[in-house]
C-alpha positions as a Markdown table, in Angstrom:
| # | Residue | x | y | z |
|---|---|---|---|---|
| 1 | Unk | -16.7 | -11.0 | -8.5 |
| 2 | Unk | -16.5 | -14.7 | -7.7 |
| 3 | Unk | -15.8 | -15.1 | -4.0 |
| 4 | Unk | -16.3 | -18.3 | -2.0 |
| 5 | Unk | -19.0 | -18.5 | 0.7 |
| 6 | Unk | -18.2 | -19.2 | 4.3 |
| 7 | Unk | -17.5 | -22.9 | 4.7 |
| 8 | Unk | -16.9 | -23.7 | 1.0 |
| 9 | Unk | -14.2 | -26.1 | 0.1 |
| 10 | Unk | -11.3 | -24.3 | -1.4 |
| 11 | Unk | -8.4 | -25.6 | -3.6 |
| 12 | Unk | -5.2 | -26.1 | -1.6 |
| 13 | Unk | -3.1 | -24.8 | -4.5 |
| 14 | Unk | -3.6 | -22.9 | -7.7 |
| 15 | Unk | -1.0 | -24.0 | -10.3 |
| 16 | Unk | -0.5 | -21.0 | -12.6 |
| 17 | Unk | 2.5 | -20.1 | -14.8 |
| 18 | Unk | 0.9 | -16.7 | -15.3 |
| 19 | Unk | 1.0 | -16.0 | -11.6 |
| 20 | Unk | 4.5 | -17.2 | -11.3 |
| 21 | Unk | 5.5 | -14.8 | -14.1 |
| 22 | Unk | 3.8 | -11.9 | -12.3 |
| 23 | Unk | 5.7 | -12.7 | -9.1 |
| 24 | Unk | 9.0 | -13.1 | -10.9 |
| 25 | Unk | 8.6 | -9.8 | -12.8 |
| 26 | Unk | 6.8 | -7.6 | -10.2 |
| 27 | Unk | 8.3 | -4.2 | -10.0 |
| 28 | Unk | 7.1 | -1.0 | -8.5 |
| 29 | Unk | 6.6 | 2.0 | -10.8 |
| 30 | Unk | 7.6 | 5.3 | -9.2 |
| 31 | Unk | 4.7 | 7.5 | -8.3 |
| 32 | Unk | 6.1 | 10.3 | -10.5 |
| 33 | Unk | 5.5 | 7.9 | -13.5 |
| 34 | Unk | 1.9 | 7.1 | -12.8 |
| 35 | Unk | -1.1 | 8.6 | -14.7 |
| 36 | Unk | -4.7 | 8.0 | -15.6 |
| 37 | Unk | -6.6 | 5.9 | -15.8 |
| 38 | Unk | -6.7 | 4.4 | -12.3 |
| 39 | Unk | -9.0 | 1.6 | -11.2 |
| 40 | Unk | -12.8 | 2.3 | -11.3 |
| 41 | Unk | -14.9 | 1.9 | -8.2 |
| 42 | Unk | -15.7 | -1.8 | -8.8 |
| 43 | Unk | -12.1 | -2.7 | -9.6 |
| 44 | Unk | -10.8 | -0.8 | -6.6 |
| 45 | Unk | -13.3 | -2.6 | -4.3 |
| 46 | Unk | -12.0 | -5.9 | -5.6 |
| 47 | Unk | -8.3 | -4.8 | -5.3 |
| 48 | Unk | -8.9 | -3.9 | -1.6 |
| 49 | Unk | -10.9 | -7.1 | -1.0 |
| 50 | Unk | -8.0 | -9.2 | -2.4 |
| 51 | Unk | -5.5 | -7.1 | -0.4 |
| 52 | Unk | -7.4 | -8.0 | 2.8 |
| 53 | Unk | -7.2 | -11.8 | 2.0 |
| 54 | Unk | -4.0 | -12.4 | 4.0 |
| 55 | Unk | -2.7 | -14.7 | 6.7 |
| 56 | Unk | -4.3 | -13.2 | 9.9 |
| 57 | Unk | -3.8 | -15.3 | 13.1 |
| 58 | Unk | -7.2 | -15.5 | 14.9 |
| 59 | Unk | -8.8 | -13.1 | 12.4 |
| 60 | Unk | -7.9 | -9.8 | 14.1 |
| 61 | Unk | -8.0 | -7.8 | 10.8 |
| 62 | Unk | -5.3 | -5.4 | 12.2 |
| 63 | Unk | -5.4 | -3.0 | 9.3 |
| 64 | Unk | -7.7 | -0.6 | 7.5 |
| 65 | Unk | -7.7 | 1.6 | 4.3 |
| 66 | Unk | -8.2 | 5.3 | 3.6 |
| 67 | Unk | -8.9 | 6.0 | -0.1 |
| 68 | Unk | -7.9 | 9.2 | -1.8 |
| 69 | Unk | -9.5 | 9.9 | -5.2 |
| 70 | Unk | -10.5 | 12.9 | -7.3 |
| 71 | Unk | -10.7 | 16.2 | -5.4 |
| 72 | Unk | -9.9 | 14.5 | -2.1 |
| 73 | Unk | -6.3 | 14.3 | -3.2 |
| 74 | Unk | -6.1 | 18.0 | -3.6 |
| 75 | Unk | -8.0 | 18.6 | -0.4 |
| 76 | Unk | -5.5 | 16.5 | 1.5 |
| 77 | Unk | -2.7 | 18.3 | -0.3 |
| 78 | Unk | -3.6 | 21.4 | 1.8 |
| 79 | Unk | -3.0 | 19.3 | 4.9 |
| 80 | Unk | 0.4 | 18.2 | 3.5 |
| 81 | Unk | 1.3 | 21.7 | 2.6 |
| 82 | Unk | 0.4 | 23.1 | 6.1 |
| 83 | Unk | 2.4 | 20.4 | 7.9 |
| 84 | Unk | 5.4 | 20.8 | 5.6 |
| 85 | Unk | 5.6 | 24.6 | 5.8 |
| 86 | Unk | 5.3 | 24.4 | 9.6 |
| 87 | Unk | 8.5 | 22.3 | 9.7 |
| 88 | Unk | 10.2 | 24.0 | 6.8 |
| 89 | Unk | 9.3 | 27.7 | 7.0 |
| 90 | Unk | 12.1 | 28.7 | 4.6 |
| 91 | Unk | 11.2 | 26.2 | 1.9 |
| 92 | Unk | 11.0 | 27.5 | -1.7 |
| 93 | Unk | 7.6 | 27.9 | -3.4 |
| 94 | Unk | 8.5 | 25.1 | -5.8 |
| 95 | Unk | 9.3 | 22.7 | -3.0 |
| 96 | Unk | 6.1 | 23.7 | -1.2 |
| 97 | Unk | 4.0 | 23.1 | -4.3 |
| 98 | Unk | 5.7 | 19.7 | -4.8 |
| 99 | Unk | 4.8 | 18.6 | -1.3 |
| 100 | Unk | 1.2 | 19.9 | -1.7 |
| 101 | Unk | 0.8 | 17.9 | -4.9 |
| 102 | Unk | 2.2 | 14.6 | -3.8 |
| 103 | Unk | -1.2 | 12.9 | -3.9 |
| 104 | Unk | -1.8 | 14.2 | -7.4 |
| 105 | Unk | 1.0 | 11.9 | -8.7 |
| 106 | Unk | -1.6 | 9.1 | -9.2 |
| 107 | Unk | -5.3 | 8.9 | -9.7 |
| 108 | Unk | -5.7 | 6.7 | -6.6 |
| 109 | Unk | -3.8 | 6.7 | -3.3 |
| 110 | Unk | -4.5 | 4.2 | -0.6 |
| 111 | Unk | -3.3 | 4.9 | 3.0 |
| 112 | Unk | -2.7 | 1.5 | 4.6 |
| 113 | Unk | -3.1 | 1.8 | 8.3 |
| 114 | Unk | -1.7 | -0.8 | 10.7 |
| 115 | Unk | -4.3 | -1.1 | 13.5 |
| 116 | Unk | -2.8 | -3.3 | 16.2 |
| 117 | Unk | -5.1 | -4.5 | 18.8 |
| 118 | Unk | -2.9 | -4.6 | 21.9 |
| 119 | Unk | -5.6 | -6.2 | 24.0 |
| 120 | Unk | -5.8 | -9.2 | 21.6 |
| 121 | Unk | -3.9 | -12.4 | 22.5 |
| 122 | Unk | -2.4 | -12.5 | 19.0 |
| 123 | Unk | 1.1 | -11.1 | 19.4 |
| 124 | Unk | 1.6 | -7.5 | 18.2 |
| 125 | Unk | 4.4 | -8.6 | 15.9 |
| 126 | Unk | 2.1 | -11.0 | 14.1 |
| 127 | Unk | -0.5 | -8.3 | 13.6 |
| 128 | Unk | 2.1 | -5.9 | 12.1 |
| 129 | Unk | 3.2 | -8.6 | 9.7 |
| 130 | Unk | -0.4 | -9.1 | 8.6 |
| 131 | Unk | -0.6 | -5.4 | 7.7 |
| 132 | Unk | 2.6 | -5.8 | 5.7 |
| 133 | Unk | 1.1 | -8.7 | 3.8 |
| 134 | Unk | -1.9 | -6.5 | 2.9 |
| 135 | Unk | 0.5 | -4.0 | 1.4 |
| 136 | Unk | 2.1 | -6.6 | -0.8 |
| 137 | Unk | -1.3 | -8.0 | -1.9 |
| 138 | Unk | -2.4 | -4.4 | -2.8 |
| 139 | Unk | 0.6 | -4.2 | -5.2 |
| 140 | Unk | 0.0 | -7.7 | -6.7 |
| 141 | Unk | -3.7 | -7.2 | -7.2 |
| 142 | Unk | -3.2 | -3.8 | -8.8 |
| 143 | Unk | -0.6 | -5.4 | -11.1 |
| 144 | Unk | -2.9 | -8.3 | -12.0 |
| 145 | Unk | -5.6 | -5.8 | -13.0 |
| 146 | Unk | -3.2 | -4.0 | -15.3 |
| 147 | Unk | -2.2 | -1.1 | -13.1 |
| 148 | Unk | 1.2 | 0.1 | -12.0 |
| 149 | Unk | 1.7 | 0.9 | -8.3 |
| 150 | Unk | 4.2 | 2.0 | -5.7 |
| 151 | Unk | 4.2 | 1.6 | -1.9 |
| 152 | Unk | 5.8 | 4.6 | -0.3 |
| 153 | Unk | 6.1 | 6.0 | 3.2 |
| 154 | Unk | 8.0 | 9.4 | 2.9 |
| 155 | Unk | 7.9 | 12.0 | 5.7 |
| 156 | Unk | 4.2 | 12.3 | 6.0 |
| 157 | Unk | 3.8 | 8.7 | 7.0 |
| 158 | Unk | 5.6 | 9.5 | 10.3 |
| 159 | Unk | 4.2 | 13.0 | 11.0 |
| 160 | Unk | 2.0 | 13.4 | 14.0 |
| 161 | Unk | 0.0 | 16.2 | 12.3 |
| 162 | Unk | -0.8 | 13.9 | 9.4 |
| 163 | Unk | -1.8 | 11.1 | 11.8 |
| 164 | Unk | -4.2 | 13.5 | 13.5 |
| 165 | Unk | -5.7 | 14.6 | 10.2 |
| 166 | Unk | -6.3 | 11.0 | 9.4 |
| 167 | Unk | -7.9 | 10.3 | 12.8 |
| 168 | Unk | -5.5 | 7.6 | 13.7 |
| 169 | Unk | -5.7 | 6.1 | 17.2 |
| 170 | Unk | -2.8 | 5.8 | 19.6 |
| 171 | Unk | -2.2 | 2.2 | 18.5 |
| 172 | Unk | -2.3 | 2.9 | 14.8 |
| 173 | Unk | 0.5 | 3.7 | 12.4 |
| 174 | Unk | 0.7 | 4.5 | 8.7 |
| 175 | Unk | 2.2 | 1.4 | 7.1 |
| 176 | Unk | 2.5 | 3.3 | 3.8 |
| 177 | Unk | 0.7 | 5.0 | 1.0 |
| 178 | Unk | 0.1 | 2.9 | -2.1 |
| 179 | Unk | -0.1 | 4.9 | -5.3 |
| 180 | Unk | -2.0 | 3.2 | -8.2 |
| 181 | Unk | -2.4 | 4.3 | -11.8 |
| 182 | Unk | -1.3 | 3.6 | -15.3 |
| 183 | Unk | 2.4 | 3.6 | -16.0 |
| 184 | Unk | 3.6 | 6.6 | -18.1 |
| 185 | Unk | 7.1 | 5.1 | -18.3 |
| 186 | Unk | 8.1 | 1.4 | -18.0 |
| 187 | Unk | 10.2 | 0.5 | -14.9 |
| 188 | Unk | 13.6 | -1.1 | -15.3 |
| 189 | Unk | 14.8 | -4.2 | -13.5 |
| 190 | Unk | 16.7 | -3.4 | -10.3 |
| 191 | Unk | 19.4 | -5.2 | -8.4 |
| 192 | Unk | 18.1 | -8.2 | -6.5 |
| 193 | Unk | 19.3 | -9.9 | -3.4 |
| 194 | Unk | 22.0 | -12.6 | -3.6 |
| 195 | Unk | 19.9 | -15.6 | -2.7 |
| 196 | Unk | 23.0 | -17.7 | -1.7 |
| 197 | Unk | 23.6 | -15.2 | 1.1 |
| 198 | Unk | 20.0 | -15.4 | 2.3 |
| 199 | Unk | 19.2 | -19.1 | 2.3 |
| 200 | Unk | 20.6 | -21.6 | 4.8 |
| 201 | Unk | 19.6 | -25.2 | 5.5 |
| 202 | Unk | 19.3 | -26.3 | 9.1 |
| 203 | Unk | 21.6 | -29.2 | 9.9 |
| 204 | Unk | 21.0 | -31.6 | 12.8 |
């Protein structure tokens, strides 16, 4: 992979119609419509490296990744099952099995962890925004490599038992789980915001 060295001069802009097309057409593919193959080790490393290349005031790097691949997805499924059953003791076997197999929906699942450093002088809100930018870069890099992806939270992103199983600190939160694979069904365009209701121009 071609990455610049520290101190290298970099272009201020990258004019690219292909990039603009990607951004105009970017669309999440639901996790239930993801299959193999997923990114190989080298590609995944580059996707994560690109994801980490975000605006980050004072270089705090207030985020980290936990990668689930192969048998690790099924192993963590046992954690999901235990947490779900504890909260939903009357759930059907089909529902329990679905929750247990959530990470099996895609060949690669990335837990994006927001790791705010509350002792740092960079405001907490800015650090949280940085983690959000990482999530978007993960989706874009995956797409640019030819993979489909979806960023989800769902109940287990807010469950204390799951946070404990992932060894999160008191200042960390799960920003989401990014599912990456090959689309088994093409996504359809969804409704988009009315830009006229979102854009205003400041007047003196």
